[in-house]
N, C-alpha and C positions, 0 to 999 in steps of 0.2 A: 504494500500500500504506500502511495506517495506520502511523504511526511507533510504534515500541516505547516504552512508558511504564514508567519504573522509579523506584521510591522507594528511596533509600539512607538508612538511619537509624543514628544513633549519634553518638559524639563524646565530649567531655569532656576528652580529652588529645590531644596531637599524635600519640600512638601509635595512636589510633583515627581521627583526622581525615585524616592524610596518606594512609594506605592507602585510605580511602574516596574521596578525591579521585583517587588513582591509578586506582582501579577505574572511576570516572566517566569519566576521560580515555580509558581503554582502550575503554569502551563507545562513546564518541564517535568513536574511530578506526574502530571496526567499523561503526557506523551513525551517520554525522554528524547525521542528522535525528532521532535518538532524543530523547525528552523525559525529563529527569532532575530529580527533586525530592528535595532533602535534607530530612530531619526531624531536628532536634537538640533540645537542652534550652536553655530560656531562660536567658540569663546565662552560658552556657558558651562556650569559645573557638571552637567551630564556627560560632557565629552571626556571627563576624567573619571567620574563615579561609575558610569556604566561599564567601561572596559575593566575596571577594578572588580566588578561583580561577575566578570566572565562573559560579557556579551559584546557583540560587534555593534558599533554605532557609526552613522554617517551624519555629518553636520550640514545644515542649511545656513546660508548667509542671511539670516533674518534677525530683526530686532524689533522692539516695541517702540511706541511713540515716546520721545523724550520730552517730558513736561518742562516748559520754560525755555526751550531751545529750538527756535525755528530752523536755524541752519543745520543742526544735527538731524533734522527730520527730512531734509531735502532729498536724501538718498533712499528714503523708505520705499517709494514706488518702484525704484529699480531693483532694490533688494527683494521686494515681494514678487516681481516678475521673474527674477532669476531663480528664486526659491520654488516658484510654481513649475518652472521648466524642469528643475532638478527633481522635484517631487514626482512629476509625471514620468520622468525617465526611471526613477527608482521603482515605481509601480510596474512599469513595463519590464524592467530587468529582473526584479525579485519575484514578481507574479504572486503576491500574497493572497491567501484565502480570506483573510480578515485584517483590517487595520484598527488599532486601538489608539485613541487619543486621551491623554491624561492631563492636558492643559499645558500652557507654556507656548512660547513663540512658534515652535516648529509644528505644533498640532494643526494650526489652520491650513497651511499649504498642503500637507500630506493628506488630511481628511478631505479637503476639497478635491484633490487629485483622485482619491479613492471614489468619491461621489461621481466624478466625471467618467471614470472607467467602470462604473457599476460594481465596484468591490464593496461588500458590506462592511460597515464600520460601526464601532462601539465607542461611545463617549463615557469617560469616567469623570463625572462632575463632583469635585470634592467639597465645594462650598455650599452654603445654604442660599447663596445668591449667585446665580449663573452669570458669567461674563458674556460680553457681546458676541465674541467669536463662537462660543459654545451654543448660545441661543440660536444663532444663525445656522450653524451646522447641525443642530439638533433636529431640524425639520426633516432631513434626509437620513438621519442615523437609523440603523437597524435596532439598536438598543441603547438606552441611556442609564447607566448605573449611578445611583445617587446615595448620599449619606444622610440626608435630612428629609423630613416631611414637607409637604407643600410645594414641591418642585413642579407641580402642574402649571404654575403660573409662568414657567419658562419653557416647558417642553410638552409635546403631545403625551397625554396621560397613558396612552396605550403602549408607549415605548419605554416607560419608566420602570425600573426595578430598584428597590431599596436594598443595597448590599452593604452600605457602610464604606469606610475608607480603609484600604489595606494598611497594616502597621507591621513594623519589624517585631516578630514574635519574641525574640530574645529580650527586647526592651520592656515588654509588658509582663514578662514572667517574673513576678515579684513574690510568689508564694513562699512563706517561711524564710524570707531573706532579710527581715528587719535587722536582726543582730549582725548579720554579715555586712550589711550596708553601713551600719553605725561603726563597726570595727574598721572597715576599709577607710572611712572618712575620719577616723579617730574621734568619734563622738560618743556621748553617753546614751545608750539605747533606752534609758528610762526617762530622759528629758524630752520635752516637747521640741519638735524640729520643723522648721519651715524650709522648703526648697523653693528657690527663685531661679527660673530659667528663662532666658530670652532667646534661646536657640544658639546655633554655632557662632553667629555674628554678634549676638547680644542685642539688648534693647536699652537704649539710653534712658528712657523714662523709668524703667524698673531699677536700673542702677542708681540713678539720682534719688529715687524714693527711698531705697534701702540706706544709702550713705547718709541722707539727711536725718534719718531716724534710728541710726544704728545703736545709739546709746539707750534708746527706749527698749530695743530688742534685748540688749544686755541686762538692763534693769529688770526685765521680766524673766530673766534666766532662761530664755528661749534660745535654742541652737539654730544656726543658719547655714544652709548649704547654698552658697551664692555663686551661681554660674554666670560670669560677667559677659562672656563672649570675647572673641579675639580683638575687636575694635576698642574695647574699654579696659581690658585686663591690666595692661602695663600702667596706665595712669592711676587706676584704683590702688594697685599694689604700691606704687610710688608714694601715694598719699597716706595710705593706712599701714603699709607693711604687710608682708605675706602672712606673718603670724600675729595678726592684729589682736586676737583674743582666742582662748581655747574653745569658746563656743561658736566661733565663726570660721567657716571654711570658704576661702576665696579661690575660685577655680576658673580658668579660662574656658575649659571644655570638660564635659563629663564623659569619659570613655565607657564607664559602666553605668549607663542611665538606669538600668533595672535596679541597681543597688541604691542609687540616689532616691528613686521613687519609693523603694521599700523602706528606706530610713526615715522618710518624711511623714509628718502627721498632717501637713497642709501644703498645698502646692500653689505657687503664684506663677502665672504664665501669660504669654500672648495667646491669641485665639485663632491660630492657623488651623485649618481643617485637619491636617495630619496629627497635630498635637492634641486636638480635642478627641480624635479617635483613640489615641493612646490613653488619655485621661479617663475616658469612659470605661476602659478596660482595667485601669488602675484602681478605680472605685474609691478614691479619697476626696475629701473636701478640697475645692478648687476656687481660687480667685482669678478671674480672667481680666486682663487689661488689654483690650484690643488695640492693635496698631492702627493709627490714623493714616499711615502712609501706604495704603494698599488700594488697588482699584475698587471702585464702587463701595468702599468701606465694608468689604465683605467680612472682615474679622468681627466687626460689631454685630453683624447679622448672624454670624456663626455663634457668637457668645449668647445672643438673645434667644437662639433656639434652645439653649440650656437653661437660661434664666426663666423662660416661660414655663419650664417644667420643675422649677425650684431645684435645679441640679447644679447650680454654680452661682457665685456672687460676681457681679460685674462692677468694675471700677473704671470710670472713663479716664483715658490717658491724660486729659487736661487737668484732672483733679488728683491724680495719683500721688504726686509729690507730697501733698498735704494729708491725704486720707488713707493711702494704701496700707502702710504699716499699722496705724492705729486700728483700722478695720480688721487686719489680719490677726493682731494680738487679741482683739475682742472675740473674734470667731474661734480662735484656739481655746478660749476659756468657756465657750458655749457648747457643751457636749451634745445637747439636743439638736442644735443647728448643724453641727458637724455630722451627726448621724443622718439627718435629713438630706444634706447634700450628698453624702456618700451613697445612701440608699437610692436616691433619685438619679444620680449620674450612672450608677450601675445598671439601671433599667434601660438606659440609652445605648448600652454597649452592643456592638454588632461584631462578634468574633467571626473569624474565617472569611473575611471579605475577599481576600485574594482568591480563595478557592471558588467562591460564588461567581466572581467576575470571570475567572478563567473558564468556568463551566459554560458561561454564556458565550464566550469566544469560541469554544469548541462546538457548541450548538450551531452558531452562525457559520462555522466552517464545515458543517455537515457531519461532524464526528460525535453525534449524540451518545454513542456507546462509550466514548472516552470521558464524557462529562459526568 
């Protein structure tokens, strides 16, 4: 039997890339001999992360609109035309059975090329608010896999399947790891602990909020796992010192995210779709501070999907410096609220999303038996 051939397109951020790799891994579990080709954007992080995961990737010379710079946008039409030509050639050369789009610059040209060539394609929409490209491409998609309710406002209801967002399984495997996490981070497993994470690059607002109120955290005898991100780490360490206090762990990056999640009693985070998918599976009280610097303010909409279910506390970015830490310390001391948030966020968890999406891909490829 001819191996199934699949193109997976998209990237730009870890929130797009890691779900894409999870889907590819699930497809390989279902059909080890299937052929998978990734299509990304030249110069973006997928060009490094995808080969590191063992998959071939081809880059399109495509980029997004640069806000506040007219001259940098002048080349966009030419990039788009060139990317469309290359996408059509890739479809002709690789002859995929199905194309999967996970969001990011490269998804648009390759999904549109698939549509032109009558190749079935699946969109994996990660956010609670669909972007313009996905809304447009959704009209001709064979299937649209979503993570939130209410997506009928963006896509044809008959094409929608709620699967959740794929997560890295090792990251959310925290069972019986609380003491191991505390030991790794040199913390007291019996003390209340807050984890603050702004992703690999970091979040300026979260870092400013913590630094401004760090003495209050110490006065409360609360421990802090503070993942600053690479953009902020050096300056924070220069100001405070690496060993600022035994209760505080200042880290640029968390290599063992599962152990940090396991050690924490409360998690403070941005509201990217991939992060929210992880937090639902972690099942701990969460404070979300949505980034205001994203398209269509989709992080606020992601966070509100949890807030409406009493599954998380939302603090607006503009007020975080003054209110985030006081709210976090108050929540830590409210057992009933912590239990409510933990119970309700657990109800929103959607495990095995990668397998569910891979199954749909195989069905579209006519391999129902493998799905």
